[in-house]
N, C-alpha and C positions, 0 to 999 in steps of 0.2 A: 633548423638552426635553431629558433628559440628553443623548442622543445628538447633537444639534445641538451643546451646550454642549462633547462631547470632541472634535467636528468643528473647533469655533476653536479650542479649547485646542490641537489638534494643528496646525491653521493657523500659529498663532500662533508654538509652537515650531520648525516649520519656517523661517520667516520669519527669527526670531532664529539662529537656526542656521546658515541661508546666509548672514547678515550676517556671523557672525563668520568662517566659512570664507572667503569672498570678502577680507576684510580681512587675515586670516592669510596666503592664498595666492595671492591675485587669481584674477579672475575667471573668465579661460582657464585657470588650474588647478585650479580647486575641482571638487570631484567630486561627484554627485549621492548617492554612495552614502555618503562622507564625510557629508553634511549630514544623510542621512536617519540614518545613524549618532549623531550626536552629539544630535540631538533625539531619539531613543531610538525612533524608528516605523520601519517595514518603507519600503522601497524601493515597495512596490505603494501603501503610503499615501501617499508624497510625490506618485507619480504621481497619483493620485486627485485630489489637490489642486492640483497644478503638472504641467502636459504638458511643460515643458522646464525648462532651466534659465535661461534669457532669462524667461519669465514667473515666478522666481523673484526673479530680479533684479527685475524691474518691480513686483514685489508689496513687495518691500525698497525702494524708490524711493517709492510711495505710503505706506508706514508711515511713510519718514520725513517725507512732506511734513504727515502727522496731526502727528507730533511737533512738526515746524516751525512748525505754524499752534497751539498749546498757548502757543509761546513767544512769537510774536506778535500772538495774540488777547486779550491785556490793555487794557484802557481806561485812557487817560492821564489820567482826571478827577482824583484828588487830589493826582496829583505835584506837587510847587512847580515843577519843570522843564518839566512838560507834554511834548508828544510826544517833546522831545528827551531828557528822562530816560527815557522810554520804550523808546527808539532804545536808550540806552545800556544798561540793563537788558537788551535782548534780544541785543546784543553780548555780554554777559558770560555770558549763560545759554547761547545756541549754542555758544559755542568752548568751557563746561564739557561742554557735551551732547556735541561733539567726543570731547571725552577720556572719558567716561562711558559714552557708547550707542553700541554699534557700528552698531545699526538706521540712527541719524539720521548718523553716520559715512560709513558704506556710501554712502547713500543718496546725499550729496552728492558720491561721489566712483565709485565702481565701478559702482555701478547706474545712475547717470544716462546712462553712453555706451552701456548695453546694452539699455534698458528695451525692450521688444519693443510695446506696445498702446500709449503715452504717445505723445501728439503730439510733435513737436520740439521746441515753445516749452513743453511741461511739465516739472515736474519741480521739487525744492527748490530748485534756483539760482536758476532762472529767478523763483520766487514769493520768496524771499529778496531779491533786487534789487530787484522790482517794491515790495515791500512797504518797502525803505529808500529808494527813492526817495519813496515817497506820505509816509512819514512825516517826512522831510524837507521837503517842501512844506509840510505841516501844521504843522512846527516854524516854519516861515516866516511862516505865515496865524498864528499867535499871536504873532507879534512878535519871538521867541527867534532869530532867525538872522539874524544883519546883514544891512542892504540892500547888495544886489550880489553875494552870496556864489553862486557857481553850484551849487544845491544836487545837480543832476545830476554834477557832479564829485566833490562831496563824496561820494556815495552811492555812485560807483564804487571810491575809494579805501577806504570802509567795507567794503566786498563783497569787493572786491580780498584786503584783510588780514585779515577774521574768517576766509575761506577758506583764506588763504595758512597763518594760523597752525593752521586743523584740517589740513593737508597736511602742514605741518613737525611737527609735534606727534605724527606716527608717528613719526618718527626720535626726535626728543626731546621728552617729556613738560612741559617748562618753558615751550614756546612757548606753550602752551595753559593758561597758569597765570592767575589775575585779576590779577596784577601787570601783564602781557603788554598786556591790553586797558585795564586804567587807564592805562596809560601813551599807547597809541594816545589815547584821549580828551584825556590833558593835553597832548599835543602838539597836537591838530587845536582844540582848543575856542577858543584866545585868537584865533583867525584867524576862527573860525564865528558864535560869539554876540553878541548886542546886549551894552552895558554894563549891568552889573546882574545878568546874567542867571547870567554865571559861578559867583557865588557859591551859588546856588541848587541845581546840578547836582551829583550824587555821582558822580564819575569811576569810582569802585570799585561802583557799581549798588547798587542799593537792594532787591535781592530775592535776594540771594547766603545761603544757606543755607535759605531758606524755600521752594523748590520743587522 
């Protein structure tokens, strides 16, 4: 059991190190020696867990998917704004995660283009898009989305904006600020929601600082 725990810790350290090195140097220039050194393990230990740099990138993408699942896995249950508030909260958490978590950030960028074992349709980008579309359809079913609003077009705007904020934040961290996400929703909501719903929605998110 102790040996298994050590192996899991080593694997996690290598994934975290790979994300940091991919983030700082880019996937093509990232070296396995740098990754293993930063993780505090030998090159041999790295190759025991990951036979190639591509397999490491694949593992970063899979880890990012798990972290995304935690962000999108809440139940809208008691939220006054229902699924739409859930979506607002998730956009805040995702953009905040892009700033705080290299694994999540790289899983959506570098690792997505080099994943070796995942099918082309897999990966956090595709899962985020699908979840946003599904959540907006649920919101429409709850009566919070105004009739005639094209949910798929709105989903495309939300996905493109959140991923864009994640990318722009690499050069200027202010793009990943809560205020930027709040302004997105302040612009979208007037044309998106039915009358009376706007006052129930918290554009600053309801989970800031709690997760």
